[in-house]
N, C-alpha and C positions, 0 to 999 in steps of 0.2 A: 687611634684610638688614643685615651692619655690614663698612666698613673703614676698618680699621684702621692704624696704622704709617705713615698715607700724608701726604706734603708737598701741606699747601690750599695754595693759590694763588687767593684771590679778590679782582676788583679793586675791586667794587662795598665793598669795607671796609676795600681794603687788608692784607687777613688774608693772612699766611704763616707757619706754624706745621705743625709734627708733630701731627695731630689722629686722633681716631675719630669717624667720619659714622656717623651710627644713621640707618637710614631704613625708615618704617614707611607703610604704604599708599601709596605712590610717592610718599612727598613724606620731605624732612627734619626727620628728630623731635627730633633732637640733635649738636652737635657739640662733643665733651671735645677740649682742647688744651691743651698743656705751656707752659709761662709761656714758650718764645722757641727756634727752630727749632735749634737748636743743641746742646740737652738730647739726653739718649740716648731712642732708641725704646724701651728695656726699662721704661715707667713703668707701675707695679701699674694704675694706672688708666684707660689705654688698651691693658693683655694681660688686664685679668681674664676670668673664664670666659663666653662666654656661648652653651651648650651651647642652648639652648633657640632661636636665632634660626637659620631658615632657613638662610640663606649668609655664611657671614666671607668675605673677605676680605682676606689679609693683604698690603696694597700698600707694603711698606716700600721704601724708595729710590724708592716713584714720584711724582711730581704728582697730586694730584686737582686739575682745575678745572672751570669751571661750562662745560657741555657745546658745542661750539662752534657759530657760531652764521652760516650763511653768505647773504648778501641775493643773491645772484646765481648762480645755476643755471641750466641746460637740463636737464631730462630727456626731455625730446621728445614729450612724448605730451601729447595725442591727434597721431598724423599721420607721425611720424617711428619707430616704435618698437622699427623693425631695428638702430637706434642708438642707445637709451635708453628706457627706461621708469619709472615713478614705483616698481616696487618695486626694481627693478634701480637703478635712481640712489639710491634712501633704504640698500640695501643698501650702496654706496659710501660713502655716506655716514656711515655707522656707523661700516665699518673706519675712516674717517679721525679719527672723533671729534667728527663730526658729531652733534646732536640737536635742531635747528630748520635747515631750509633755507626758500627762496623763492625759486617757480619766476618765468623769465621769461612771456610773452603770447606769444611768435613761433613759435605751434606751428602744425598745422596741422587745423581753423581756427584761425585767432589767435582769442586772449581777451577778445572784442569784445563779448559775448554770456553773458546770463546761464543759458544750455544748457552751455556752454563750461563756463564755468568753476564751474559743478555737477558735470558728467563729471569734473575732475581733482580736485576739492575730497571727491567721496566715496569716489574710489579713493586719496587722500591719506590717509581716515581709516581704512583700513588699512594703513597705513605702519606701522614698528616706531619711528619717529622723527615730531616733529614738522614735517609739509611747507605749507607755504602757498604761494598763488599771488596775482601781480600781477595785472592785468587791463591791457590799452591804456589809451594815451590817447588814440589814433584808432581810429576804422572803419578796418576792412582793416590798419592799421597806414599806410594812405596819406598820415597829414599834414594833412589836413584839416579831418576834424571829426571835430569829440570826445564821447568815447564816453559813453553815460551813467552818470556816475562816481558820482553816488547811489545807483545802484540796482546798480550792483556792488560799489559796499562793503557796502553792506547784505547783498548775499552772500556778499558775505568776503573779497574780494578786498582784504587787506593795502596795496595800493600802486597804484602808477601807471606804465607805462612802455610806449615803442616800442620796447626797447634790440634791438641790430640795426641799426635806422638812426636817423638824427637829426629831429629835429622842426625842417625847414629855415623851414617861419614862423613868425617872431618872433610873428604878433600870437595864432599859435593856440598857441605855445610860454605865454604869458602868459596865454591866458584858462586851460589846463589848470595852472600855477600857482596862478592864483585859485581855483580849483576844489578843487585840492589842499588850499589854503593853508584852508577855511573847513572843507574833513571834515577836517582835521589829519593829513591820512594822509603819508607819502615819495610824491615823485614823484623819479625815477632820470631819468636823460639817457644815453646813449650819444654820443658828441659827437666825428662825421669828417662833412666837409663835402666833400663827392661828389667837387664841381667839383673840387678839390683833389688828388684823388685818381688817379689812372693804372692801379695796381696793387694793388687791396687786397689786406692783410694782410701784406706788405714795406716798413719805414721806406725811404724816398727819403734816399738815400744812399750813403754810397761801396760796400756789399754790393750794391745793387740795381742799381750801375752796373760791378758786378765781373761781376755777371749779366744785363745786359746789358737787365734789367728795367726797368718806371717801378714807383713806387710811393706810398708812403700818406706827403705830405706832414708834417710837421709842423705848417704853418699849419693844415691841416686840424682838428684838432683845438684848437689853440689857438682860434682866430678863434671855435671856436664855444662853447667854455667863455665865452670873455671872452663873448659873450651872455649865455648863462644865469644865469653868475651877478649880473648885471646886472641882469634879469629877476627874479630872488631876490630881493634885495635892496628892487626897487621891489613886491613883492608880500608877503615875508614868507612863501614856501612853505617848507617843510623839503624839501631837493631835495638828490639823491646824482651827484653826477658820476662817472660810473660807467671804472672801469679806467684810471686817469689813467694818461698814459703818456710826457706832456714833462715838463724842467722848468721852459719856461714856465710849464704847466697850473697845476704844485704853486703856483709864486707867484704866482700868480691867486688861488687861494683861499685862498691862506696870506694874502692880503691882505682879501680877502673877508671869513673867517672874523674877525677881528681885525671886523668890520661887524655880525655876526651868525652868532649859535651855531647856526641852524638851515640851516646849509652844509657840506654834507658831501661826505668824495670818500673813494674805494674806489682800494685796489692790488692787484694780483692776485699771487702768489707768481710765475712768470713774470717778470714786468714788474721786480720787485724780485732776482730771480735772474741773470737772463740777458741779450743784448743781440743785438745782429743780427746779427754775429757766427754764431752759432747757428743761419743759415739753412743758411750753408756747411756745416754741422756734418751739421743732422737733417733739412735741408728740408722738406716739406712739413710735416711735426711739428715746427716751430717758427715757421710761418705763423696768423697772430691777428689780430682786430682788436680797437683798435689792433693795430700791428706794436711788435715790439720794436723798443729805439730803440739810441742810445748809451750808455757808460760814463757820460755825464755825465747822461742820464737816469735812469740806474738809479738813481749814486747819488744824484741828488733825490728821486726817491720815495725810497732810505733815508731820506734826512735829515727827508722829510715825514711818513714814521711816527714820526721817532723825539722831533721836534716838536712832534704831534698835527696836523699843518694835513691828513694823512691819516689819518682818528680810524677805520676800517672796513680790515680786510682778506677780498676775498670771490677766492673762485677763478673766476669768470667757467666755468664745468665746462662745456664744453662739445663733447659725444660725436659722432667721427664714425669712420665703416666704415673699413676698410681698403683696401677696394676703390676709395671715395672720397678717402683720401688715398694713395694709389697716384697718380692723376692728379699732371701737369703742375704744375709750382707757379705757374703763371698760372692755373689750373682745376681744383684743390683747394679746397675749402670750407675756410677761418679756422677756428681752433677747439682746445684742446688740455682733456681729460680735468686735473680738479686734484683732486677730494675726497678721494685718496687721500694726497696728495704734498704736502697745503698745508701741516698740523701740521709735520712735519718739514723741507720749506725752510724753513721760518719760523725751525725754532729752529736750522739749522744757518745758515741767511743772514744774521738776521735776530738772533738773540740771544746764540752761539758765537761770529760775526762782532763780537761788542760792538757793537750799534750799539742793541740792544733789553735790557731788562730781560723772562724771564720776565713780571711782571705786567705791565709795558707790553702785550706781547703778545696773554694773553690780553684784557685790557683791546681790542686790535680785532679779536679773534676772535669775540670772545664778548656781553662785557659793553656792548660800545658800539653795535656792531650792534643787540642786544636792544632798547634803549634806541632807538635808532632807530623803530622797527617797533611800541613800543608791545607787545615780549611779556612773558612771566611767564617769564623765563629768564634767563641772562647773571651769576648769581650762586645761593652754595652758601648759603642761611642755613636758619635754623628757616622751617618751614613752605611754603618752597618746593619747587616741584616737583624730582624726585631727578632731575636731567640732568646727570650728570657724565661728565668726558673721563677718564681713569685711564692717564697713559705715562710710559713711561722719557724721560728728557730725554737721558741721554748715551749709549745704547743705539742702536747702529749698527742697522738694516734698508736691505735692499734695495727700491727702488722698485718693484712690480707683481710676478709680471702682475695682475692688477685686477681686481673683481668688477665693475666696471662693464661693460656689454656691448662697451663700446669700449673702446679699446686705446691710441688715439692721444697720448702722452704721449712728450716728448723727454728726460722725465727716466725710462725705464725700464732698471731694470736697475742705477741708480747707488747707493752707498752712502748711507744721509743720517742726521743725528744724530736721533731724537727717534721713539721707536715707540708704536704706541698698545698696550696692553694689553686695556682693557675702554672698552667703551662704554656708557654707561647712563641711560637714556631712561623715565621714570616711574617710576623705580625696579626696574625689569628690566633685566639684560644683552641688550642688544639685537649687541653683536660682541664676541670674545674673542677671543687672537690664541691661546689654546692648543685 
């Protein structure tokens, strides 16, 4: 395959120029670039005859970036496959430009045993993209007894998390971090103290008061983040503070990252795009854990992404059926899908809003997450797997209908900048808009 006349953006080496990318046997064979991005793309070196090549993509006007990497997705398989499964989730990911995703462990049964992990990885092996899985931190996700982290890691778990639930016992969290540090794998934390939450999924503030409901206080997140950052600095573990939602949480991470480069944090597109006001417009489609909060919090998250405090953008792709989301606000499950809208939301609300450069965005959506999980991904360079997303930055596209089994998104129908044209994984086109 040849991709010609494309603007290559590659955070690993800072490359930003019009290039021709040659792909052979699933790998990047050659990158031929012009002296600068501003020169004409009508360059003989880039447009020479490749009639013997199996496939030629003329991507003039598009960006080629390393395939996106999402460290936080739920494919609901096993146990909840009416919402999503590995096959449908992979198709949704490919449409969104993702070539690597990491599954959370709160399936049914949860991923605390080798048998469940093996089932997932065997099914993942048939996916058109790279699908990895975390295992639980504690048995049954009950927060008490650690899983056999050594064994699960040997069996293929790339990290550990009880995502969906916090680790309430500090000694359990510390021992888990010590084990993760010894194995040199990331451990991710869902930071919500349940005793400080009266109604999950909605911020405790003016909107919850207007609706006459309780909510999730910001302190529920802040106290847990503070504890786990302290433990991480003590143990040397590589930790990921998941789906950060408060300005105080961002500042705590900022200060901790000054002391250790093993502290990481993720922001979701919904937390940098929406505020609690969205609940009034979208109802349960704007209900998630942790909840959407205030404009000050949203701006703090954007500032954290801008200065590198938050080094990961992750979707927390959380499919639910229409019937589940049709329940009252206090009964419907929390979470929204995100794989097919993440890149357009980021282009629209971060790059075109003037907060991040495109290079910085691709770093947080591909290079940094791949590096955290030690994946052979996140960079377009000779000898690397040909995992590439090709997209129009300036073109607008409508969000939805989605390839996910579930359609639970407050962004459905919106016109957003940034349209994925092709997703290439291992040198094969796994998604094409045409």
